[in-house]
N, C-alpha and C positions, 0 to 999 in steps of 0.2 A: 470420543474423544474429538473437534473440529480444528482443527490446526490453518491460516494460510499459507499463505509462503508463491513471491513472486518470484516468478518468470522473466529473466532476461528486464526487460521495464515494461515486458506488453501486457503482458499478465494471470491472473490471478486464479491460479485453482485451489480444488479443494480437495481436502486429504479424510475421510473418516475408516479410523477403524476399529478394533470389536476387539475383543479376549474374553475367555472362559475357561480361566486358570485354577477350575478342582484337584483335588489334591489328585483322584481315583479317577485318571479319562478313562475312557472303554472305546476300546473298536468303534472308530469310526464320531466320533464322536465330538465337533466344529471347535478348535479351542484359539483358531480367529481369521479372522477376515477385514480386508480394506480394501474401500470401496474409494475412485477417485472420480473425477470435473473436472477438467479446463476452463468452462469457463460457465457463467450459471443458464444456462439455452442451446449449448450445442451438444452433441452425441463423441459420445467418449466411446470408443469400442478393443475393448484387449482380447487381442487375438490367438494369443499364445503362446506355452512355458514351457522353461527348460529348471532342469538342475544342474547343479560342479560337483567334482570331485569334495567339495567342503560344504557340500548341503545347503551352497546361496539359490536364490530360488532369481530364474530371472524372466521379466517377460515388455512382451509387447505386442505393441495397437495403437493405436492411432489416437490425438485433440485433435481437438476444432482450436486451429489459429494460437500456438503453441510459441514459432517464432516470431510474426508476426500476426501486428490483428486484421493484417489478409493476404495470409497463411492460407489460410485454408484447414482441410486437413493432412495435417503434421506426421510424422513417424512419429512414437514414446517410445521411450527406454530405462526401464528401472530394473534394479535389486533388490531385492531385499535378504534376510536372516533367517531362517528359520523360524523364529521367535516375529520378522514379524517387523524388523523393524530395518529404512527403509536406507540407499546409502544412494544420499543427494546430495553429496562433493562429486563422488567418480559417475556415476552409471540415470541421473534423469535427468535423459539428450534426450535428443530434439533434433529433425531434420525432416525438411521442406524442398523440393525443389519444383512443381509448377503443382496448384489445385488442387489436385486430390492424389497423395501419399502416399500411401500408409505397407508398415509390413505388417508379415501372415502366416509366416516362423518362424524358428530358431535352432537350430542347435551349437551340442558344444561335445569337443575330441576332448582329446588320453589328459591334452594343454592345460583345459581347464579357457580356454580357446575359444570365442562364439561367435559363431555365425548366425546371424540376419537375414531376410532372402523376401523383397517385396517389392513393391510396385513405386513406380515415382512418375513422374507429365501425366498426369490426369487418367494412368492408367495405360500411358501406352510405349510404357518400356521395365525394363527388370530390374532390380536394384540389390547389386546382394553389399554387405560390408561385411566383414571379418575386424573383431577387441577382444583385447590379454583381458582379462579376469579382473585384473585394477579397472579396465573404463580409454585401456589405448587404441587408438583407432590405425588398422595399419592401412594408410593409405593410398598405400604406394602399388602392393600386389592385390587387393580387394577392394577396393571402389568401384564394385563392376556396371558398366550397364548394357541392355542391351534391347533393342530395338524390339517390339513383339505388342501385338495389341490381344492382353488373352491377359489374366490368371498367374504370379507365383504359386504355388500351392506346397509345393513341402519341401524341405533341405536336409538331410543325412548325412550321422559321417560312421564309413565302416571300420573294421578296430584298425585300419593302419593306417588313418586319423586321413584319409583318400576322403570326397567331400562331393555328394549328387544333390542334385538342384533339380525339380520337378513340377509342369507349370503347364499351359498349352496358351498358345496362340496362333494369328490369324493369318492359314495361309501358309502355310512352310513346306509342306510337302509339294506343290505346287498355289499356280499363282487363285485355282479357285477351290482350291479343300477346302476350304474352311474353315473350321479351331479343330487345331490337331496339338496332340500330345506331344509335350519336346522334351527333354531329359540329356540334359551332363552333366560332364562326372573334373572332375581339378584334386589335384595333390595342395598341401595343405601350403604353399609356396604359391599357388595363386595356378600353378601350369594345371591348362586345358587336356580333354586328351581328345582331341577330334576324331582319331582314324574311331576310338571304341564305340565311342558314348558322346560323341553329338548323334545323338538321335529324335527323331520328328516319328509321328505314326500317324496314320492318319483313315479311316473307315464310311465313315461320315460328316458333315458338313460340323455337323458341331459333337467333338469327341475333347472329355475335358476330364482330366489329373482333380482325382480331390487327396489322394496320399499315398507313402511312401514309408518303406522296411525295411531295415537287415535282420538280413537271421548273424549266426554264430560262423557260415560260413562267408558272411560278407556277398551270399544274394541277393538281387534288389528285388523287389517287392511293389509292384506300383499298382493299385485300384485309382479307379473314372465311372468311364460311363461311353454311352458313346447308342447313337438312335438306330435303332430297329435291329439290333445284333441277334440278339436271339431267333427271328424271324427271318429277316431278312428283309429286302421291302416289296413286297410282295405285302405284307400283311404286319402296319404299324401297331411296334408297342410300347413306343415312346421312345426313352431314355432304357438302356438297360446297363446294371453292372454290370464291371468289364475289369479283370485282371492280369496284368502278365508276368514273370519270373523275367529272368536277367542273371546268369554270371556274373561274375567282379569284371573280365573279359569284356562284357558285353554282350553275350550271344544270349539270345532267346531259350528259354522256353515252352515250344510248342505247341509240343503234346499233352504234355501234363498240366501247363496255368495261361493258356491262352482261353480263360473262361470266363464266360454271360450270365445274369440270373435274367429271365422278370417275374413280375409277381401275376399281374393277369394284367387284360386288354387294353391300353394304348395309354395309361397314365405313367407319366414316369417315375423309374423308379434310380434314387441316386443313392447311392455306395459315396460314405462320408469318411471314414476310419481305419486305419488297416496296420494292426500290428503280429510280436512275432512270439513264444515264450520262451523257456531253457529247455524245449526238444522241438524249436523251432516248428510245432505248431503255429496255422496262421488265421487268424480272427481277422473277419470286416465285420461293418456294423451302417448301419444306415438304414435309407424307407424305404415301404416297398406298401401300396396298398392294397386294400383288402383281401392283409392278409390273416386280420384277424378275427373277419364276417365279412358279410357282401354289404356295409351297412360301413366298414372302422377306419375308408377313408385313408389315410396317409400313418404308415405303423413303423413300429421298429422294427428293424428287421437286424439277424446278430448267424453269421455264422462261421464255421469251423474246420480247415481240414490240414492232411497232414501236409507237409512237408515235400512230399511226389503227388502232394495235389487232391486225393482221398478228402470228400468232404465226410462228414461224422453227422449224417441227417437223422439220429436218433435223440441222439442229449443236443444240440447248436442248431438246429434249423429254428430258429426262435422265434417270437414274432410278440410286440406288447401292442397298447391303445391302452388312449387315455379316454381319447372320446371320437363316439359314433361321425362326430361333424367335423372334424381339424384334423390337420398332418399333423403327424408326432414326431421328432427327427433326431436318430441316436446319430450325436456328431463326434462321439471319442468312442474310444476304445484301447486299452492299456491291456496290463499284466506285470503279477508282480513275482518275488520271488520263489513264490510256495505255491505259483501254479494258477493263483485267484484271476477272476478276470471283472474290472471293473471298466462301464459298460455309463456316459452319460451323452444327457443330452435336454430336448425340450417338451412337454406336453402339456396337457392347456386342461384347465381348473384342479389341477391337484390336490394347490393348499385349498382351493372352495369353490364354493358354485360361480364365483364372480374374479381371478384370480386371472382368470387368463393363460399366457404363456407365461408355462413355470419352467425352472431346476429341476431338471428327476436325472438323479442315479441307483444303480443295479449294480448291483455282483455278486458274482455267481463261482464256485470252485468250475479247475477244472475239469467233472465229469459233467458241468452246468445244470448243474442247483444252486439257486439262487437263495445266500444270504434276507427275510426277508426280516429277518428281526434289529441285524443295524446295518442295512444297506439299499434298504428300499427308500431313498429319501427325495423330498424334491420343497422347493426356494421359490418363495413368492418375494418381487418387491413392493416397494408404497406406491408404481406404475402399473405396476403389473401387464403388464402392454408388451411390449421383450425381452424379454428376460433368454436368456440363451446361454449355453455352455461352447464355449469352443474350444478349447485345448484342456487335455492336465495330464499329472507328472507325480508317480512317488519320484519320493526322494530313496536318501538312501538309510533311509529309518525306516523304510516300510510306508512314513504319510502324503497323505492324497492329498494333491492340489490341482484345483481346478480354477481358471481362472471365464469370463466372456464380460454377459453385462444383463444389466435390470434396468430401471426405467426409476429415478428421482430417489439415486442410495443417496445419496448428499445434504441434496436439498429435495423441498419440492419446484424450483425451478431448476433443476440442474438437467435432467434429458435422459438423457441414455447415461449411465457411467458403469467405469471399466468397477466390475463384484471379482477381486481373487474372497477365493477362499479354502483355509492349512486343515485337515479332516487328522487327528488321529489317525496312528495307522492301528497294523496287525501283525505280532508275534505269535507263532504259535504254541500253544503248552504241548511242549517236547520231551523226550525218555530218549538221551541222547547211548546212546553204549559203547566205551570201549576197554580194552581190556590189556593181559600182564604191564601195564605199568609198576621199572624196578627200582625208584626211589625208596631209602631203607629210613625215612621219616615222616613225622606229618610239615607240612608246609602247609602256608599261607599262599593262595593263591587270589588279584586284586582286578578289577573290572580295569578297560583298555580307557584312555580317555577319549574315545567312541562309544564306549557302554556300551561295548559286546562281550559279552565274558568268555572270557581267556581261561582254561585252563589247563596247566600246566605245571615245569617244575620249580620257576622263575625263569628259567635259561627257554628252553624247548618248549612251543605251546601242542599242548596236545588235544586239543582241540578250543576253535575259532564260533560263536553262536555270532552270527555278525549281523542279526538285527533287532538285540534285546537289547530295548531301552533298562536306563533302572525307573524310570517314572511308567512303565508296566507293571516292572516286575514286585509281585506281591515277599517272592521266599525262591532264595536260586539249591539245593541241593541234594550230594551225594548219597551214594546208601547200593550198599550190596546185595539186595533185594530187588527183583523186577516187580516182586505183586508190594510194594510196600502198599498200602493202604491208607493217602491221604486225608481223607476223609476223619481219620478216627487219632488225623498225629497227636502224642502229647508229649510233654518233657520230658526226656531223659536223662540221668546221668550220666560224667566224664567214668564212671566204675563199670556203667555196663558193658560198655564197647571194650574194657580189658578183662572183662569173665570171661566176656561173649569168646572175645578173640587169644584165649587165657594167656594175656601181655600180663607185664609184671610195672606196676608202681614203678618212675621215672623211664623206664626202658624209652626210647629216641619215640618212639611210634604211641606208647602208650597216650593215652588224650587227658593223660594226666599230666603229661609234660606240655611248655611252654611251646602255644604259633607262632614261627617266626613266619616273615616272607619277605628276607634278601638282607634288608635293611635295619630291623627293628624289632625288638620283644616286642607283641602284640598284648597280651593276658593270657591268663591262665584263663582259658576253657572249663574247669572245675568249679571257679569262685565268680564268675562275672557267667552275667545273665541277664541283663541289659541297664545301657547305662545312658550316657545324656554327652550327645556328641559336642559339650563346650568342653567337659571331665575328657577330652582324650584332645586336646588343644587344635582345635577345627577353629581357626579366627575369619573366612572369612565367609564370603559369599554369602546365603539367605537365611545361612545354624546359626547365624547370632541370632535369629528374629524370632528362629523356632527352638523354643527351650526345650520340649518336648519330644523334639525330633531324635530318636534313638534307632539303634541295630540292634536289632535280638540274633548272639552269632553261638550257636552248640551244636547237643543231639537233642533229637528228636526220634521217636518212638513210635513201635505199634505194636510193639510185640513184649514175650518175655526173655528176659537176656537168658543165654545159653541154651531154648528152649528150641533152634530151631539149626542145632546143628552146630559147624563151624564158627558163623557169619547169625548175627540175629538181625531180625528186621529192623534198621538202624538207617536216620536220615543225619548224615554231619552239613551242617546249613549257615543262612543267616537269610534272615527276615527282615525286611527295611521300613518305617512306617514311616518314610516321612523323606516326598522326592526331591531332589537333586540338591541330598549332599553328602556326606564324605568326614570320612572319621583319618587322623592319625595324620594330618597336615595333607590331605595329599590331592585331590584336585577336582573340580568339585562334582565331579557325577562319576567319581572310581564309588566301588563299594569293594568290598572284605567277599570272597567267597577261600572261606575253608570245607577242605578234604585230607578225605584219609590216602592216605599210599602204598604202594605195597614192602612193607619190610621181609628182608631175604631172608635172614635171621629165621625166622619161625616157618622157612619157604612159602609165603601165600601167595600165593598163586591168581586172582579173582577180578568177573570182571565189575565193572563199577555204574552205578547208572546215572547218568544228567538228569534232573528236574528242570525245569523254568515253571517257578505256581506264578499266575497271573490274576495283575490286582481285576 
């Protein structure tokens, strides 16, 4: 659909949104996209994206003449929920100062405050703003500006909510030093650490920062480039990659991390993005020349280092090209909680022989293995000229979000438009081992409102699987067999459990006893196999229109009862045959998981294996 809105009284901007809402979304599926244009023929760019603790999505970029008919390039700030719905009341914000004003980056702190870093006065000043999650700006402490003929590049927030702003400016080190690195640090109240962190760095007249990231110890990594770093002034190498590391107190590690790299010849190598994984390994991505072959021109270049600076040259000195005559650029890199690495940027003629510059997304595991089935993705816009990914982020459910630019996305006359895409995330099939559970009865367990898989006694959590989504899970199981064969899974009988574990019918641990979740009796597992949600009191949400939405809860088996010693090959669980539904009047995305717990009377102490089977 396309809707039109009036922004103040000056600008007509356009909005289009695409949804793909299949009931079995898979890893890598595109779920929705949003395209925005400020007016019919001027250029708009989405530059950066971040997610808060409630999975709200913030996007910053620029649009033309948003504040007035003559304001030129203006700041544009928007907020969306995880379904693509926009908060146009609090967050459709625009700002102008003079001429060309645009934000380049943003970050979110632990209290969901949003820091936005950009430029004003036609690129002559750094401009820093801070908002709370409701969109209220702190104009007292944080509407900061610094004179600087250069580019604000990155803002990052450490574990103590200190905020770092990194970029480059002209003649900071001396009157003739040219473009220099500039790094500033503030506390959350806006107080600047001018003693340790008002850092300026110069090597050549052309020193540029591109990206920054923090590790779990609040060490700061900064990536950029300078001229002739690798061979000195005697031999020209063009722009070279430059990577530095600082402690939280501002001390630079010049031994391990003052790194520089060049590809070949005098061509410019541009580093674009840096990130870290949960083990503090460092990944960088950008461009090098003729890495794939002698005529491949600009190629994607991806490297990996340990926290101490040792490079993995075996698995991660990666390069990719799309065409032998064009410059391909990896603009963004990020890692997820499972060690996967996502790299995004652009290549040429990926979609077809005339598509020109296309969006390009790749995914790797931590060992460098590429997922070519789900994630070697490319997209082209109708205009097919300046398609580019400028920022990527993963939300708390491991969904992947990109922002960038495409041509004529909103209409045939809209020029370059914002391009936001939301992809279904990844949660691995898990075999999770817990042991020595000591409660004395069967119990029902239920998923939290955040769709986390929670296994516990009703009071104490035994295990929390933080990225399990109801809409991804086909089944959840608990079993005492480490070799349970799900390929031959069949429906079992409750009496088989009693037989195998030598329970008497009616005992508190018997499978024929009623399951309870601490609040109400659910059902007797021996008598109920498949049921309709509406018959269990659910009265709201999408389930009212999905009369066939069912949960099947009970006993599953692939072994003969009693044949495997004291414990048979049983799985106790719930299979889910509809997305985003619940029963027993629970919150919309809750689900029930029924698991057996140990019976002290029988002196049963056994390891349980918890499984997720993904759609």
